[in-house]
LUMVOBA-259754 format. One record per residue (C-alpha): residue in three letters; x, y, z. Coordinates in steps of 0.02 Angstrom, whole numbers, always signed. Last residue first. Layout:
<dodrens>
<dodren torkol="ALA" east="X" north="Y" up="Z"/>
...
</dodrens>
This chain:
<dodrens>
<dodren torkol="UNK" east="+3820" north="+5083" up="+1559"/>
<dodren torkol="UNK" east="+3767" north="+4905" up="+1600"/>
<dodren torkol="UNK" east="+3827" north="+4842" up="+1431"/>
<dodren torkol="UNK" east="+4002" north="+4886" up="+1489"/>
<dodren torkol="UNK" east="+4001" north="+4714" up="+1571"/>
<dodren torkol="UNK" east="+4053" north="+4641" up="+1737"/>
<dodren torkol="UNK" east="+3939" north="+4757" up="+1835"/>
<dodren torkol="UNK" east="+3790" north="+4675" up="+1749"/>
<dodren torkol="UNK" east="+3809" north="+4532" up="+1873"/>
<dodren torkol="UNK" east="+3861" north="+4350" up="+1870"/>
<dodren torkol="UNK" east="+3843" north="+4270" up="+2042"/>
<dodren torkol="UNK" east="+3764" north="+4351" up="+2193"/>
<dodren torkol="UNK" east="+3650" north="+4499" up="+2176"/>
<dodren torkol="UNK" east="+3665" north="+4683" up="+2217"/>
<dodren torkol="UNK" east="+3560" north="+4791" up="+2101"/>
<dodren torkol="UNK" east="+3421" north="+4812" up="+2227"/>
<dodren torkol="UNK" east="+3242" north="+4850" up="+2176"/>
<dodren torkol="UNK" east="+3178" north="+4941" up="+2328"/>
<dodren torkol="UNK" east="+3245" north="+4911" up="+2499"/>
<dodren torkol="UNK" east="+3138" north="+4940" up="+2650"/>
<dodren torkol="UNK" east="+3249" north="+5046" up="+2760"/>
<dodren torkol="UNK" east="+3281" north="+4980" up="+2934"/>
<dodren torkol="UNK" east="+3174" north="+5050" up="+3076"/>
<dodren torkol="UNK" east="+2993" north="+5097" up="+3037"/>
<dodren torkol="UNK" east="+2987" north="+5247" up="+3153"/>
<dodren torkol="UNK" east="+2866" north="+5369" up="+3075"/>
<dodren torkol="UNK" east="+2757" north="+5228" up="+3008"/>
<dodren torkol="UNK" east="+2686" north="+5254" up="+2834"/>
<dodren torkol="UNK" east="+2859" north="+5292" up="+2768"/>
<dodren torkol="UNK" east="+2862" north="+5409" up="+2620"/>
<dodren torkol="UNK" east="+2945" north="+5556" up="+2708"/>
<dodren torkol="UNK" east="+3084" north="+5444" up="+2774"/>
<dodren torkol="UNK" east="+3119" north="+5372" up="+2601"/>
<dodren torkol="UNK" east="+3127" north="+5544" up="+2521"/>
<dodren torkol="UNK" east="+3236" north="+5611" up="+2661"/>
<dodren torkol="UNK" east="+3357" north="+5465" up="+2641"/>
<dodren torkol="UNK" east="+3364" north="+5488" up="+2453"/>
<dodren torkol="UNK" east="+3388" north="+5676" up="+2464"/>
<dodren torkol="UNK" east="+3529" north="+5651" up="+2588"/>
<dodren torkol="UNK" east="+3620" north="+5531" up="+2471"/>
<dodren torkol="UNK" east="+3596" north="+5636" up="+2314"/>
<dodren torkol="UNK" east="+3652" north="+5792" up="+2409"/>
<dodren torkol="UNK" east="+3801" north="+5700" up="+2481"/>
<dodren torkol="UNK" east="+3857" north="+5649" up="+2307"/>
<dodren torkol="UNK" east="+3844" north="+5829" up="+2248"/>
<dodren torkol="UNK" east="+3940" north="+5891" up="+2401"/>
<dodren torkol="UNK" east="+4077" north="+5764" up="+2366"/>
<dodren torkol="UNK" east="+4093" north="+5798" up="+2180"/>
<dodren torkol="UNK" east="+4083" north="+5988" up="+2184"/>
<dodren torkol="UNK" east="+4250" north="+6077" up="+2198"/>
<dodren torkol="UNK" east="+4352" north="+5926" up="+2144"/>
<dodren torkol="UNK" east="+4244" north="+5901" up="+1990"/>
<dodren torkol="UNK" east="+4240" north="+6085" up="+1947"/>
<dodren torkol="UNK" east="+4430" north="+6090" up="+1950"/>
<dodren torkol="UNK" east="+4436" north="+5943" up="+1830"/>
<dodren torkol="UNK" east="+4304" north="+6021" up="+1716"/>
<dodren torkol="UNK" east="+4395" north="+6191" up="+1707"/>
<dodren torkol="UNK" east="+4265" north="+6329" up="+1724"/>
<dodren torkol="UNK" east="+4277" north="+6337" up="+1912"/>
<dodren torkol="UNK" east="+4122" north="+6404" up="+2004"/>
<dodren torkol="UNK" east="+4162" north="+6556" up="+2109"/>
<dodren torkol="UNK" east="+4178" north="+6521" up="+2296"/>
<dodren torkol="UNK" east="+4051" north="+6579" up="+2426"/>
<dodren torkol="UNK" east="+3926" north="+6441" up="+2388"/>
<dodren torkol="UNK" east="+4034" north="+6311" up="+2472"/>
<dodren torkol="UNK" east="+4050" north="+6127" up="+2431"/>
<dodren torkol="UNK" east="+3968" north="+6166" up="+2266"/>
<dodren torkol="UNK" east="+3816" north="+6066" up="+2209"/>
<dodren torkol="UNK" east="+3815" north="+6003" up="+2031"/>
<dodren torkol="UNK" east="+3654" north="+5966" up="+1938"/>
<dodren torkol="UNK" east="+3696" north="+6056" up="+1774"/>
<dodren torkol="UNK" east="+3576" north="+6197" up="+1818"/>
<dodren torkol="UNK" east="+3673" north="+6228" up="+1977"/>
<dodren torkol="UNK" east="+3618" north="+6169" up="+2149"/>
<dodren torkol="UNK" east="+3629" north="+6308" up="+2278"/>
<dodren torkol="UNK" east="+3443" north="+6345" up="+2264"/>
<dodren torkol="UNK" east="+3407" north="+6162" up="+2305"/>
<dodren torkol="UNK" east="+3512" north="+6178" up="+2462"/>
<dodren torkol="UNK" east="+3413" north="+6332" up="+2510"/>
<dodren torkol="UNK" east="+3249" north="+6242" up="+2482"/>
<dodren torkol="UNK" east="+3307" north="+6093" up="+2584"/>
<dodren torkol="UNK" east="+3360" north="+6206" up="+2727"/>
<dodren torkol="UNK" east="+3194" north="+6298" up="+2725"/>
<dodren torkol="UNK" east="+3091" north="+6137" up="+2722"/>
<dodren torkol="UNK" east="+3180" north="+6063" up="+2873"/>
<dodren torkol="UNK" east="+3106" north="+5888" up="+2884"/>
<dodren torkol="UNK" east="+3112" north="+5791" up="+3048"/>
<dodren torkol="UNK" east="+3136" north="+5602" up="+3038"/>
<dodren torkol="UNK" east="+3011" north="+5513" up="+3150"/>
<dodren torkol="UNK" east="+3163" north="+5417" up="+3214"/>
<dodren torkol="UNK" east="+3319" north="+5506" up="+3156"/>
<dodren torkol="UNK" east="+3416" north="+5454" up="+3000"/>
<dodren torkol="UNK" east="+3334" north="+5590" up="+2894"/>
<dodren torkol="UNK" east="+3405" north="+5722" up="+3011"/>
<dodren torkol="UNK" east="+3578" north="+5646" up="+2985"/>
<dodren torkol="UNK" east="+3557" north="+5663" up="+2796"/>
<dodren torkol="UNK" east="+3509" north="+5845" up="+2822"/>
<dodren torkol="UNK" east="+3669" north="+5866" up="+2924"/>
<dodren torkol="UNK" east="+3771" north="+5789" up="+2783"/>
<dodren torkol="UNK" east="+3691" north="+5904" up="+2655"/>
<dodren torkol="UNK" east="+3723" north="+6059" up="+2761"/>
<dodren torkol="UNK" east="+3903" north="+6000" up="+2780"/>
<dodren torkol="UNK" east="+3929" north="+5997" up="+2591"/>
<dodren torkol="UNK" east="+3827" north="+6155" up="+2568"/>
<dodren torkol="UNK" east="+3942" north="+6265" up="+2672"/>
<dodren torkol="UNK" east="+3846" north="+6423" up="+2631"/>
<dodren torkol="UNK" east="+3911" north="+6506" up="+2791"/>
<dodren torkol="UNK" east="+3732" north="+6557" up="+2831"/>
<dodren torkol="UNK" east="+3676" north="+6381" up="+2789"/>
<dodren torkol="UNK" east="+3811" north="+6320" up="+2907"/>
<dodren torkol="UNK" east="+3738" north="+6414" up="+3055"/>
<dodren torkol="UNK" east="+3556" north="+6375" up="+3016"/>
<dodren torkol="UNK" east="+3594" north="+6191" up="+3001"/>
<dodren torkol="UNK" east="+3687" north="+6190" up="+3167"/>
<dodren torkol="UNK" east="+3543" north="+6276" up="+3254"/>
<dodren torkol="UNK" east="+3412" north="+6160" up="+3180"/>
<dodren torkol="UNK" east="+3518" north="+6005" up="+3219"/>
<dodren torkol="UNK" east="+3525" north="+6044" up="+3405"/>
<dodren torkol="UNK" east="+3368" north="+5970" up="+3480"/>
<dodren torkol="UNK" east="+3342" north="+5826" up="+3359"/>
<dodren torkol="UNK" east="+3524" north="+5779" up="+3375"/>
<dodren torkol="UNK" east="+3520" north="+5772" up="+3565"/>
<dodren torkol="UNK" east="+3357" north="+5676" up="+3563"/>
<dodren torkol="UNK" east="+3427" north="+5548" up="+3442"/>
<dodren torkol="UNK" east="+3585" north="+5527" up="+3546"/>
<dodren torkol="UNK" east="+3487" north="+5503" up="+3707"/>
<dodren torkol="UNK" east="+3356" north="+5391" up="+3625"/>
<dodren torkol="UNK" east="+3489" north="+5272" up="+3555"/>
<dodren torkol="UNK" east="+3516" north="+5275" up="+3367"/>
<dodren torkol="UNK" east="+3524" north="+5093" up="+3313"/>
<dodren torkol="UNK" east="+3342" north="+5100" up="+3264"/>
<dodren torkol="UNK" east="+3387" north="+5203" up="+3111"/>
<dodren torkol="UNK" east="+3449" north="+5050" up="+3019"/>
<dodren torkol="UNK" east="+3485" north="+5082" up="+2834"/>
<dodren torkol="UNK" east="+3535" north="+5263" up="+2860"/>
<dodren torkol="UNK" east="+3718" north="+5245" up="+2818"/>
<dodren torkol="UNK" east="+3743" north="+5088" up="+2921"/>
<dodren torkol="UNK" east="+3651" north="+5171" up="+3067"/>
<dodren torkol="UNK" east="+3804" north="+5181" up="+3180"/>
<dodren torkol="UNK" east="+3925" north="+5216" up="+3037"/>
<dodren torkol="UNK" east="+3816" north="+5357" up="+2968"/>
<dodren torkol="UNK" east="+3781" north="+5432" up="+3139"/>
<dodren torkol="UNK" east="+3964" north="+5436" up="+3189"/>
<dodren torkol="UNK" east="+3995" north="+5506" up="+3016"/>
<dodren torkol="UNK" east="+3885" north="+5656" up="+3051"/>
<dodren torkol="UNK" east="+3975" north="+5684" up="+3216"/>
<dodren torkol="UNK" east="+4146" north="+5682" up="+3135"/>
<dodren torkol="UNK" east="+4090" north="+5810" up="+3007"/>
<dodren torkol="UNK" east="+4026" north="+5921" up="+3147"/>
<dodren torkol="UNK" east="+4189" north="+5901" up="+3244"/>
<dodren torkol="UNK" east="+4287" north="+5964" up="+3093"/>
<dodren torkol="UNK" east="+4170" north="+6112" up="+3068"/>
<dodren torkol="UNK" east="+4167" north="+6168" up="+3249"/>
<dodren torkol="UNK" east="+4046" north="+6112" up="+3383"/>
<dodren torkol="UNK" east="+4072" north="+6221" up="+3538"/>
<dodren torkol="UNK" east="+3890" north="+6279" up="+3553"/>
<dodren torkol="UNK" east="+3830" north="+6098" up="+3551"/>
<dodren torkol="UNK" east="+3927" north="+6046" up="+3706"/>
<dodren torkol="UNK" east="+3976" north="+5869" up="+3661"/>
<dodren torkol="UNK" east="+3859" north="+5719" up="+3675"/>
<dodren torkol="UNK" east="+4003" north="+5599" up="+3715"/>
<dodren torkol="UNK" east="+3933" north="+5466" up="+3597"/>
<dodren torkol="UNK" east="+3916" north="+5595" up="+3460"/>
<dodren torkol="UNK" east="+4100" north="+5639" up="+3460"/>
<dodren torkol="UNK" east="+4155" north="+5459" up="+3485"/>
<dodren torkol="UNK" east="+4200" north="+5384" up="+3653"/>
<dodren torkol="UNK" east="+4034" north="+5292" up="+3679"/>
<dodren torkol="UNK" east="+4042" north="+5237" up="+3497"/>
<dodren torkol="UNK" east="+4201" north="+5139" up="+3532"/>
<dodren torkol="UNK" east="+4119" north="+5045" up="+3676"/>
<dodren torkol="UNK" east="+3963" north="+5013" up="+3572"/>
<dodren torkol="UNK" east="+4065" north="+4943" up="+3427"/>
<dodren torkol="UNK" east="+4169" north="+4824" up="+3532"/>
<dodren torkol="UNK" east="+4338" north="+4798" up="+3449"/>
<dodren torkol="UNK" east="+4417" north="+4685" up="+3316"/>
<dodren torkol="UNK" east="+4249" north="+4637" up="+3242"/>
<dodren torkol="UNK" east="+4244" north="+4457" up="+3182"/>
<dodren torkol="UNK" east="+4224" north="+4461" up="+2994"/>
<dodren torkol="UNK" east="+4063" north="+4451" up="+2893"/>
<dodren torkol="UNK" east="+4110" north="+4573" up="+2756"/>
<dodren torkol="UNK" east="+3981" north="+4700" up="+2812"/>
<dodren torkol="UNK" east="+4025" north="+4678" up="+2995"/>
<dodren torkol="UNK" east="+4210" north="+4708" up="+2960"/>
<dodren torkol="UNK" east="+4164" north="+4864" up="+2861"/>
<dodren torkol="UNK" east="+4059" north="+4927" up="+3007"/>
<dodren torkol="UNK" east="+4206" north="+4900" up="+3124"/>
<dodren torkol="UNK" east="+4320" north="+4999" up="+3009"/>
<dodren torkol="UNK" east="+4195" north="+5143" up="+3000"/>
<dodren torkol="UNK" east="+4175" north="+5142" up="+3189"/>
<dodren torkol="UNK" east="+4364" north="+5150" up="+3205"/>
<dodren torkol="UNK" east="+4364" north="+5305" up="+3097"/>
<dodren torkol="UNK" east="+4243" north="+5388" up="+3217"/>
<dodren torkol="UNK" east="+4350" north="+5337" up="+3365"/>
<dodren torkol="UNK" east="+4500" north="+5433" up="+3304"/>
<dodren torkol="UNK" east="+4672" north="+5405" up="+3228"/>
<dodren torkol="UNK" east="+4645" north="+5219" up="+3234"/>
<dodren torkol="UNK" east="+4687" north="+5114" up="+3387"/>
<dodren torkol="UNK" east="+4803" north="+4967" up="+3352"/>
<dodren torkol="UNK" east="+4703" north="+4808" up="+3324"/>
<dodren torkol="UNK" east="+4764" north="+4786" up="+3146"/>
<dodren torkol="UNK" east="+4943" north="+4780" up="+3209"/>
<dodren torkol="UNK" east="+4906" north="+4622" up="+3307"/>
<dodren torkol="UNK" east="+4852" north="+4536" up="+3147"/>
<dodren torkol="UNK" east="+4676" north="+4462" up="+3140"/>
<dodren torkol="UNK" east="+4614" north="+4588" up="+3012"/>
<dodren torkol="UNK" east="+4758" north="+4537" up="+2899"/>
<dodren torkol="UNK" east="+4723" north="+4350" up="+2898"/>
<dodren torkol="UNK" east="+4536" north="+4341" up="+2865"/>
<dodren torkol="UNK" east="+4558" north="+4493" up="+2754"/>
<dodren torkol="UNK" east="+4672" north="+4396" up="+2638"/>
<dodren torkol="UNK" east="+4555" north="+4250" up="+2606"/>
<dodren torkol="UNK" east="+4405" north="+4358" up="+2563"/>
<dodren torkol="UNK" east="+4516" north="+4469" up="+2455"/>
<dodren torkol="UNK" east="+4575" north="+4319" up="+2355"/>
<dodren torkol="UNK" east="+4397" north="+4256" up="+2329"/>
<dodren torkol="UNK" east="+4326" north="+4423" up="+2268"/>
<dodren torkol="UNK" east="+4154" north="+4480" up="+2324"/>
<dodren torkol="UNK" east="+4004" north="+4575" up="+2258"/>
<dodren torkol="UNK" east="+3850" north="+4536" up="+2363"/>
<dodren torkol="UNK" east="+3802" north="+4717" up="+2398"/>
<dodren torkol="UNK" east="+3876" north="+4706" up="+2573"/>
<dodren torkol="UNK" east="+4037" north="+4644" up="+2494"/>
<dodren torkol="UNK" east="+4040" north="+4797" up="+2380"/>
<dodren torkol="UNK" east="+4036" north="+4922" up="+2522"/>
<dodren torkol="UNK" east="+4152" north="+4813" up="+2626"/>
<dodren torkol="UNK" east="+4284" north="+4826" up="+2491"/>
<dodren torkol="UNK" east="+4294" north="+5012" up="+2526"/>
<dodren torkol="UNK" east="+4325" north="+4988" up="+2712"/>
<dodren torkol="UNK" east="+4444" north="+4842" up="+2683"/>
<dodren torkol="UNK" east="+4550" north="+4942" up="+2561"/>
<dodren torkol="UNK" east="+4546" north="+5092" up="+2681"/>
<dodren torkol="UNK" east="+4606" north="+4997" up="+2834"/>
<dodren torkol="UNK" east="+4791" north="+4986" up="+2799"/>
<dodren torkol="UNK" east="+4881" north="+4858" up="+2907"/>
<dodren torkol="UNK" east="+4916" north="+4736" up="+2764"/>
<dodren torkol="UNK" east="+4980" north="+4873" up="+2649"/>
<dodren torkol="UNK" east="+5049" north="+4796" up="+2488"/>
<dodren torkol="UNK" east="+4954" north="+4632" up="+2502"/>
<dodren torkol="UNK" east="+4798" north="+4728" up="+2550"/>
<dodren torkol="UNK" east="+4811" north="+4843" up="+2400"/>
<dodren torkol="UNK" east="+4841" north="+4702" up="+2277"/>
<dodren torkol="UNK" east="+4692" north="+4602" up="+2343"/>
<dodren torkol="UNK" east="+4586" north="+4760" up="+2338"/>
<dodren torkol="UNK" east="+4622" north="+4786" up="+2153"/>
<dodren torkol="UNK" east="+4555" north="+4613" up="+2112"/>
<dodren torkol="UNK" east="+4381" north="+4668" up="+2168"/>
<dodren torkol="UNK" east="+4292" north="+4660" up="+2001"/>
<dodren torkol="UNK" east="+4433" north="+4757" up="+1919"/>
<dodren torkol="UNK" east="+4415" north="+4893" up="+2052"/>
<dodren torkol="UNK" east="+4357" north="+5013" up="+1914"/>
<dodren torkol="UNK" east="+4226" north="+4884" up="+1867"/>
<dodren torkol="UNK" east="+4148" north="+4898" up="+2040"/>
<dodren torkol="UNK" east="+4142" north="+5088" up="+2027"/>
<dodren torkol="UNK" east="+4056" north="+5078" up="+1856"/>
<dodren torkol="UNK" east="+3924" north="+4961" up="+1926"/>
<dodren torkol="UNK" east="+3891" north="+5086" up="+2066"/>
<dodren torkol="UNK" east="+3870" north="+5224" up="+1938"/>
<dodren torkol="UNK" east="+3749" north="+5117" up="+1836"/>
<dodren torkol="UNK" east="+3651" north="+5072" up="+1992"/>
<dodren torkol="UNK" east="+3633" north="+5256" up="+2036"/>
<dodren torkol="UNK" east="+3549" north="+5290" up="+1870"/>
<dodren torkol="UNK" east="+3441" north="+5134" up="+1889"/>
<dodren torkol="UNK" east="+3384" north="+5182" up="+2064"/>
<dodren torkol="UNK" east="+3342" north="+5355" up="+1999"/>
<dodren torkol="UNK" east="+3232" north="+5287" up="+1861"/>
<dodren torkol="UNK" east="+3150" north="+5163" up="+1979"/>
<dodren torkol="UNK" east="+3094" north="+5298" up="+2100"/>
<dodren torkol="UNK" east="+3074" north="+5243" up="+2283"/>
<dodren torkol="UNK" east="+3261" north="+5253" up="+2317"/>
<dodren torkol="UNK" east="+3325" north="+5103" up="+2414"/>
<dodren torkol="UNK" east="+3447" north="+4987" up="+2329"/>
<dodren torkol="UNK" east="+3518" north="+5102" up="+2195"/>
<dodren torkol="UNK" east="+3521" north="+5249" up="+2317"/>
<dodren torkol="UNK" east="+3617" north="+5150" up="+2449"/>
<dodren torkol="UNK" east="+3736" north="+5082" up="+2318"/>
<dodren torkol="UNK" east="+3759" north="+5258" up="+2250"/>
<dodren torkol="UNK" east="+3818" north="+5320" up="+2419"/>
<dodren torkol="UNK" east="+3951" north="+5192" up="+2460"/>
<dodren torkol="UNK" east="+4014" north="+5167" up="+2282"/>
<dodren torkol="UNK" east="+4039" north="+5352" up="+2246"/>
<dodren torkol="UNK" east="+4121" north="+5374" up="+2415"/>
<dodren torkol="UNK" east="+4239" north="+5230" up="+2376"/>
<dodren torkol="UNK" east="+4281" north="+5306" up="+2207"/>
<dodren torkol="UNK" east="+4318" north="+5474" up="+2287"/>
<dodren torkol="UNK" east="+4428" north="+5393" up="+2421"/>
<dodren torkol="UNK" east="+4517" north="+5277" up="+2299"/>
<dodren torkol="UNK" east="+4593" north="+5412" up="+2189"/>
<dodren torkol="UNK" east="+4632" north="+5581" up="+2264"/>
<dodren torkol="UNK" east="+4636" north="+5530" up="+2447"/>
<dodren torkol="UNK" east="+4723" north="+5368" up="+2397"/>
<dodren torkol="UNK" east="+4871" north="+5471" up="+2331"/>
<dodren torkol="UNK" east="+4947" north="+5374" up="+2186"/>
<dodren torkol="UNK" east="+5120" north="+5298" up="+2201"/>
<dodren torkol="UNK" east="+5093" north="+5109" up="+2205"/>
<dodren torkol="UNK" east="+4922" north="+5026" up="+2201"/>
<dodren torkol="UNK" east="+4835" north="+5166" up="+2107"/>
<dodren torkol="UNK" east="+4980" north="+5187" up="+1985"/>
<dodren torkol="UNK" east="+4876" north="+5152" up="+1829"/>
<dodren torkol="UNK" east="+4752" north="+5291" up="+1873"/>
<dodren torkol="UNK" east="+4578" north="+5254" up="+1943"/>
<dodren torkol="UNK" east="+4426" north="+5327" up="+1855"/>
<dodren torkol="UNK" east="+4320" north="+5444" up="+1961"/>
<dodren torkol="UNK" east="+4354" north="+5589" up="+1843"/>
<dodren torkol="UNK" east="+4277" north="+5485" up="+1704"/>
<dodren torkol="UNK" east="+4107" north="+5494" up="+1789"/>
<dodren torkol="UNK" east="+4086" north="+5681" up="+1768"/>
<dodren torkol="UNK" east="+3929" north="+5666" up="+1661"/>
<dodren torkol="UNK" east="+3863" north="+5527" up="+1773"/>
<dodren torkol="UNK" east="+3897" north="+5633" up="+1927"/>
<dodren torkol="UNK" east="+3803" north="+5777" up="+1847"/>
<dodren torkol="UNK" east="+3651" north="+5669" up="+1810"/>
<dodren torkol="UNK" east="+3656" north="+5590" up="+1983"/>
<dodren torkol="UNK" east="+3651" north="+5763" up="+2063"/>
<dodren torkol="UNK" east="+3510" north="+5825" up="+1952"/>
<dodren torkol="UNK" east="+3405" north="+5670" up="+1986"/>
<dodren torkol="UNK" east="+3435" north="+5679" up="+2174"/>
<dodren torkol="UNK" east="+3391" north="+5863" up="+2185"/>
<dodren torkol="UNK" east="+3239" north="+5844" up="+2072"/>
<dodren torkol="UNK" east="+3181" north="+5695" up="+2176"/>
<dodren torkol="UNK" east="+3194" north="+5796" up="+2337"/>
<dodren torkol="UNK" east="+3099" north="+5943" up="+2263"/>
<dodren torkol="UNK" east="+2960" north="+5831" up="+2197"/>
<dodren torkol="UNK" east="+2951" north="+5732" up="+2359"/>
<dodren torkol="UNK" east="+2927" north="+5886" up="+2469"/>
<dodren torkol="UNK" east="+2937" north="+5820" up="+2646"/>
<dodren torkol="UNK" east="+2807" north="+5722" up="+2740"/>
<dodren torkol="UNK" east="+2804" north="+5737" up="+2926"/>
<dodren torkol="UNK" east="+2906" north="+5785" up="+3076"/>
<dodren torkol="UNK" east="+2950" north="+5968" up="+3094"/>
<dodren torkol="UNK" east="+3112" north="+6064" up="+3089"/>
</dodrens>
């Protein structure tokens, strides 16, 4: 991995192909009628939240207007699926201790899209004693704290203290990093840097650790053809100061992308022919590819190798009436 300019044409092709496939498969992100009652959040709200998180970053920051607009349309779709935020009020009333409605709402709140009832509810629920109970891991807690920051709430715990106990904060032995720990480490970076928007938050020790060991981890998971994790690690690389660019890893990820723009989670499995099966096999890795490609494109274009927060391009997030309220934005 070397610092310097990447391959903008390759990166833009990856992002364009990924966004094209996600647009084609958009209906699989639609929420079912029982979203607030019996539906599994991992099969409904989680994919939609991931779509919102990553397309908002692309819509606000990618250097290419055409790609910003494609991501903007997907982000607009995600907002409409929440019924302009009303869905979150129902979810929070039904599960006041649940963090996922607040985490997903935080994505939209940061973009300037808010709902009055949700704003009132989160002031109460995030102050409950039960809200302060430790999450299942420190990485998840970082995500909750970042959501509170995005909404403008008082954080229920100290971010730096939680980060110190996270996978990345502990600087684990790199040779013992398994797949689950690797995913946790990538998300420690994403929550710390607000998904690449503020690379300065990476302390020198953490940045140095990542710069040293990312090449080995990338090589390992390229050999396993685990493209979803390869994409996340490439996104982490783009979050580093003087972001290093691994040309071989990017070329191999590009080779894994199908002609329709989809990227499989793993290259070892046959591609499903059923559209629904193909969606579940590819949606996350395809989103991650678009996200990582955007961060790498921005990093490679920066005149200063450590410019800090991303300089936003034409952002779709505005206060007041927005195109997200109308199908005309499709």
